[in-house]
C-alpha positions as CSV (number, residue, x, y, z in Angstrom):
1,M,114.5,-92.2,98.8
2,N,117.2,-94.1,96.8
3,E,117.5,-97.9,96.2
4,R,120.1,-97.8,98.6
5,D,118.1,-97.7,101.5
6,F,115.8,-100.6,101.2
7,F,118.2,-102.9,100.9
8,N,121.5,-104.5,103.7
9,E,124.3,-104.7,101.3
10,R,127.2,-107.3,101.6
11,Q,130.6,-108.7,99.6
12,E,130.1,-112.5,98.8
13,T,132.4,-114.1,96.7
14,K,131.9,-117.5,95.4
15,R,134.3,-120.0,93.3
16,V,133.6,-121.1,89.5
17,T,135.4,-122.8,86.9
18,Y,136.3,-121.2,83.9
19,V,137.8,-122.2,80.6
20,C,140.7,-119.4,79.0
21,P,139.8,-118.2,75.2
22,H,143.7,-117.5,74.8
23,C,145.4,-120.8,76.4
24,R,142.3,-123.0,77.1
25,A,143.3,-123.8,80.4
26,R,140.2,-125.1,82.9
27,A,140.9,-123.1,86.4
28,E,139.0,-122.3,89.4
29,Y,138.2,-118.7,89.9
30,E,137.2,-116.3,93.3
31,V,133.8,-113.8,91.8
32,R,132.6,-111.3,93.6
33,W,129.1,-110.5,94.1
34,L,127.4,-107.8,95.9
35,R,124.5,-109.3,97.7
36,R,121.7,-107.0,98.9
37,T,118.9,-107.9,100.9
38,K,115.7,-106.9,101.6
39,K,115.1,-104.6,105.1
40,S,112.3,-105.7,107.5
41,T,111.0,-101.9,107.7
42,L,110.1,-99.2,105.6
43,P,112.8,-96.0,106.6
44,P,110.4,-93.2,107.8
45,S,110.8,-90.5,105.7
46,A,109.1,-92.9,103.2
47,N,106.5,-91.4,101.2
48,E,104.0,-93.7,99.7
49,Q,105.6,-93.7,95.5
50,D,108.4,-95.3,98.4
51,R,106.1,-97.5,99.8
52,Q,105.2,-98.7,96.6
53,R,108.6,-99.5,95.5
54,F,109.3,-101.0,99.3
55,A,107.0,-103.6,99.0
56,R,107.8,-104.8,95.1
57,A,111.7,-104.9,95.7
58,R,113.1,-108.2,96.5
59,D,117.0,-109.6,97.5
60,Y,119.3,-110.2,94.4
61,M,122.7,-109.9,93.6
62,V,124.8,-108.4,91.6
63,R,128.3,-109.2,89.8
64,V,131.0,-107.0,90.8
65,D,133.9,-108.3,88.7
66,D,133.4,-108.1,85.1
67,V,137.3,-109.9,83.9
68,L,139.5,-112.3,85.4
69,V,143.3,-113.0,85.3
70,C,143.7,-116.4,83.6
71,R,146.7,-118.2,86.4
72,R,148.5,-120.0,83.7
73,C,149.0,-117.4,80.7
74,R,148.3,-114.4,82.8
75,K,146.2,-112.6,79.8
76,R,143.1,-111.0,80.7
77,F,139.5,-112.0,79.9
78,D,135.8,-111.4,80.2
79,I,133.6,-114.1,82.2
80,P,131.8,-115.6,79.5
81,N,129.0,-115.5,81.5
82,F,125.7,-112.9,80.5
83,Q,124.1,-113.0,84.0
84,S,125.3,-110.4,86.6
85,V,122.3,-109.7,88.1
86,V,120.6,-113.0,90.1
87,F,117.4,-113.3,91.9
88,V,117.3,-115.0,95.1
């Protein structure tokens, strides 16, 4: 079974303030995240190994955006945060 069979997915946006490394302008940006919540029941076609993986699974979020565009100078910059997965 694939990991996607254990989770429901939906997209979220969070407002975060970043400083552009080129022009030093501070602005708020919308960063997209993919929230994966554990399903309430295991799919019926699961075997014993899938049951163990499902028992250990927990909700988490994955950041979709890695690059932002500055609103002032229009240059692209990487999100200066190393955190791309967050367990909820």
